[in-house]
C-alpha positions in Angstrom: 53.6 -37.6 69.7 56.0 -34.6 70.9 59.7 -35.3 71.0 61.5 -33.7 74.2 64.4 -33.9 76.5 64.9 -37.2 77.5 65.5 -37.8 81.4 67.7 -40.2 83.0 64.6 -41.9 84.3 63.4 -42.2 80.4 66.9 -44.1 79.4 66.6 -46.4 82.8 62.9 -47.4 81.5 64.3 -48.2 77.9 67.1 -50.4 79.2 64.8 -52.7 81.2 62.7 -52.6 78.0 65.3 -53.9 76.3 66.5 -56.7 79.1 62.7 -57.9 79.1 62.4 -57.7 75.5 66.1 -59.7 75.0 65.2 -62.3 78.2 61.8 -63.1 76.9 62.5 -63.1 73.4 60.3 -60.8 72.5 62.1 -59.2 70.1 62.2 -61.6 66.6 64.4 -61.2 63.7 61.5 -59.6 61.9 60.9 -56.6 64.0 61.7 -53.3 62.6 63.8 -52.5 65.7 66.2 -55.9 64.6 65.9 -55.2 61.0 67.1 -51.5 61.6 70.6 -52.7 64.2 71.2 -55.4 61.7 71.3 -52.7 58.9 73.5 -50.8 61.0 75.9 -53.3 62.1 76.3 -54.5 58.5 77.3 -51.4 57.2 79.8 -50.6 60.1 80.9 -54.0 59.1 81.6 -53.4 55.5 83.0 -49.9 56.0 85.8 -51.9 58.2 86.4 -54.4 55.8 87.0 -51.9 53.0 89.2 -49.3 55.3 91.6 -52.8 55.6 91.4 -53.6 51.8 92.7 -49.8 50.6 95.5 -50.5 53.7 96.3 -53.8 51.9 96.7 -52.9 48.7 98.5 -50.3 49.7 101.2 -52.0 51.9 104.0 -53.3 49.4 104.4 -56.9 48.9 100.7 -57.5 49.0 98.5 -59.2 46.1 96.8 -55.7 44.3 96.7 -54.3 41.2 99.8 -54.6 39.1 100.6 -51.5 37.4 103.0 -51.1 34.7 105.9 -49.5 35.5 108.3 -47.1 33.4 111.4 -46.5 33.8 113.9 -43.3 33.5 113.5 -44.0 29.5 110.0 -43.5 29.4 109.7 -47.7 28.6 106.6 -49.4 30.0 108.6 -52.6 29.8 110.5 -52.3 33.2 112.1 -55.7 32.4 115.7 -55.1 32.2 117.4 -57.9 29.3 120.6 -59.3 29.9 122.9 -60.5 27.3 125.5 -63.0 28.2 128.9 -61.7 25.8 132.0 -63.5 25.8 136.0 -62.4 25.1 137.0 -64.3 21.7 139.7 -61.5 21.6 138.5 -60.9 17.9 136.2 -57.5 16.8 133.2 -59.4 17.6 134.1 -59.5 21.3 136.8 -58.1 23.6 137.7 -57.0 26.5 139.4 -53.6 26.4 142.3 -53.4 28.3 142.1 -50.1 29.8 138.6 -49.6 30.7 137.9 -53.1 31.5 135.0 -53.2 29.5 133.8 -55.5 26.9 133.7 -53.5 23.3 133.1 -55.2 19.5 130.8 -55.3 17.0 128.0 -57.7 19.0 128.5 -55.1 21.8 127.5 -52.6 19.1 125.1 -54.8 17.9 122.9 -55.6 20.7 123.1 -51.6 22.0 121.6 -50.7 18.8 118.9 -53.1 18.6 118.0 -52.5 22.0 118.1 -49.0 21.5 115.6 -49.4 18.7 113.2 -51.6 20.2 113.0 -49.0 23.3 114.8 -52.1 25.8 116.6 -51.2 28.9 119.3 -54.2 28.1 122.5 -54.5 30.0 125.8 -56.9 28.8 127.1 -59.7 31.4 130.8 -60.8 30.5 130.7 -64.9 31.3 132.4 -67.8 30.2 131.2 -69.4 26.8 130.4 -73.2 28.8 127.8 -71.2 30.7 125.7 -70.6 27.7 126.4 -73.9 25.6 128.9 -77.1 26.5 130.0 -80.1 25.1 131.6 -83.3 26.8 133.8 -85.9 24.9 131.4 -88.8 23.6 128.2 -87.2 25.2 125.4 -84.9 23.3 126.0 -80.9 23.6 123.6 -79.4 25.7 122.7 -75.2 26.9 124.6 -74.3 29.7 123.7 -73.8 33.1 124.3 -69.6 32.6 121.1 -70.0 29.9 119.3 -72.5 31.3 119.2 -71.3 35.1 118.1 -67.5 33.7 121.6 -65.6 35.0 120.5 -64.2 31.0 118.3 -63.9 28.5 120.0 -64.7 26.1 123.9 -65.5 24.6 125.4 -63.6 21.9 126.9 -64.4 18.6 125.9 -67.9 18.6 125.2 -70.1 15.4 122.1 -72.3 14.9 123.4 -75.9 14.7 121.7 -79.3 13.9 122.8 -80.1 17.9 121.7 -76.8 19.5 118.4 -76.5 18.1 117.1 -79.5 19.8 117.1 -77.8 23.5 117.3 -73.8 22.4 116.2 -71.1 19.9 117.6 -68.6 18.3 116.7 -65.0 16.9 117.0 -64.1 13.5 121.0 -64.0 12.1 123.1 -61.0 11.9 125.9 -63.5 10.9 126.7 -65.7 8.2 127.2 -69.3 8.7 131.3 -70.0 8.7 133.4 -72.4 7.1 134.8 -74.7 9.2 138.9 -75.7 8.8 141.5 -77.9 10.3 144.5 -76.0 11.9 148.0 -77.4 12.3 151.3 -77.0 13.6 153.3 -74.2 11.2 154.6 -75.8 8.0 152.3 -78.8 8.8 155.5 -81.0 10.0 153.2 -83.9 10.5 151.9 -83.7 6.8 148.3 -83.5 8.0 145.6 -84.6 5.5 142.3 -82.8 5.9 140.8 -85.1 3.2 141.9 -88.4 5.9 142.0 -88.0 9.9 142.6 -92.0 10.1 144.7 -92.4 13.0 144.5 -88.9 13.7 143.5 -87.4 17.2 141.7 -84.2 16.7 140.9 -81.0 19.1 138.1 -79.4 19.3 136.8 -76.0 21.1 133.7 -76.7 23.7 130.7 -75.4 22.7 131.7 -74.1 19.3 129.6 -75.5 16.1 132.5 -77.3 14.5 132.4 -80.1 16.7 132.5 -84.1 16.5 129.3 -84.1 15.5 129.6 -82.1 12.9 132.3 -83.8 11.3 131.3 -87.2 11.4 128.2 -85.9 9.3 130.5 -84.7 6.6 131.9 -88.7 5.8 135.3 -87.2 6.0 137.3 -90.4 6.1 138.1 -91.6 9.3 135.4 -88.6 10.7 133.4 -90.9 12.7 135.9 -90.5 15.3 136.3 -92.9 18.6 136.5 -91.2 22.2 140.3 -91.4 22.3 140.8 -89.9 19.5 138.8 -86.6 20.6 139.9 -83.9 22.8 137.8 -81.1 24.0 139.6 -77.8 25.3 138.0 -74.6 27.1 139.8 -72.6 25.3 141.4 -71.5 21.8 144.9 -70.7 24.1 144.6 -74.3 25.2 143.9 -75.7 21.7 146.9 -73.9 20.3 149.2 -75.5 22.8 147.7 -79.2 22.5 148.6 -78.7 18.9 151.7 -77.5 19.5 153.1 -80.1 22.3 151.4 -82.3 19.6 149.0 -83.4 22.1 146.2 -83.3 19.1 146.9 -83.5 15.4 144.9 -80.7 14.6 142.5 -78.6 15.4 138.6 -78.7 14.2 137.3 -74.9 14.3 135.6 -72.3 12.0 137.8 -70.3 9.9 137.7 -67.0 11.3 139.2 -68.2 14.8 141.3 -66.0 15.5 143.8 -67.4 18.3 143.7 -70.6 16.1 145.0 -68.2 12.6 147.4 -66.0 14.8 149.7 -69.6 16.0 148.8 -72.0 13.5 148.5 -73.1 9.7 145.1 -73.8 7.8 145.7 -77.4 6.6 145.0 -77.6 2.9 142.0 -79.3 1.5 138.5 -78.6 1.1 136.8 -76.4 3.5 133.7 -77.6 5.6 130.6 -75.5 5.5 127.8 -77.8 6.9 128.4 -77.4 10.8 126.2 -74.8 11.2 122.1 -74.7 10.1 121.9 -71.2 9.8 124.3 -68.2 10.8 124.6 -66.6 14.1 122.2 -64.9 16.1 120.9 -64.6 20.0 120.8 -68.1 21.8 117.6 -67.8 23.7 115.6 -70.5 25.5 112.8 -72.3 24.1 110.1 -70.8 27.0 111.6 -66.8 25.5 109.8 -64.0 24.9 113.2 -61.9 23.7 113.1 -62.7 19.8 109.3 -61.5 19.0 110.7 -57.6 20.1 114.8 -58.6 19.2 113.3 -59.5 15.5 111.0 -56.8 14.7 114.0 -54.2 15.7 116.8 -55.7 14.3 114.4 -56.0 10.7 113.8 -52.0 11.3 117.6 -51.3 11.8 118.7 -53.6 8.3 116.0 -51.2 6.6 117.2 -48.6 8.1 121.1 -49.0 6.3 121.6 -48.8 10.3 123.0 -52.3 10.4 125.3 -51.6 7.3 126.9 -49.0 8.9 127.5 -50.7 12.0 129.4 -53.4 10.1 131.4 -51.7 7.4 133.0 -49.8 10.7 134.3 -52.7 12.7 137.8 -51.9 11.1 137.9 -48.7 12.5 136.4 -48.9 15.7 137.7 -52.1 16.7 140.9 -52.7 14.8 142.2 -54.5 11.6 142.0 -58.3 12.8 141.4 -61.1 10.8 137.7 -60.4 11.1 137.6 -57.1 9.7 139.2 -58.1 6.6 136.0 -60.0 6.3 133.4 -57.6 5.5 130.7 -60.2 4.2 130.2 -62.0 7.4 127.1 -59.8 7.9 123.8 -61.1 7.0 122.2 -59.2 4.2 
């Protein structure tokens, strides 16, 4: 058969043939012509599907292949790790009045560990009770900020028996602190730290030196009833309550700067059972922060950079109470 130029009459003949075949059901699925048409249609549909798939993958917000994103520092971990930090007025953490920024030992440490781990970190100031809080007559509990994920961890919190039930901690970078009773200057009420019978004791909300710790010490009268227990949201309000004789004493750690500046420490033995371990980063139970923090912190200690940060606290942040106790850093 010689193929030549198709004429209009030939096209008409083919059109009539196709119509007769379809109307008479003579074109079956097993015919070569039907198979050819089917293959062509399938190919066209597949090509269209590939085009739409490519468009969908390129469009933001659609499910596609997840590719690790590098930040400007070259980190493959694109997450920004946020650390909550407070303001206790000591070298640990304080607000620099001229710049309005939070500074101190905790800031220096977080920056050093994050740099060692090559992580993108930010500090966020917040009130302490949003990290952890306690109410009179109730068990202590994590604060709304930590539970709700406002930040990944809270800086400088002690690992206590009560806290360990509901939160976790990184390796400690500060040693456990002893707890004492703070009273009015000169102790005019002759407060005795070894007998709390009939006394009203104040506690700062969220501190490791709480009524549960006091109860464990077996100090006479240490199992305080609720009406003999007062909680305060800040050191300032606790100092005012002592001076106004609203409470007989405040139970807190010995490094509480605001208390030590305005009150005296009652005579008697110090209490060292309020913390199960030293202070670290307090995190949620499901957090992965410790996975990279702990190895980076270990590297920081082995490089002697950690000891340098500890030794420079006084020069960088002022010669206050904490700076006079250079052994507060863990070994």
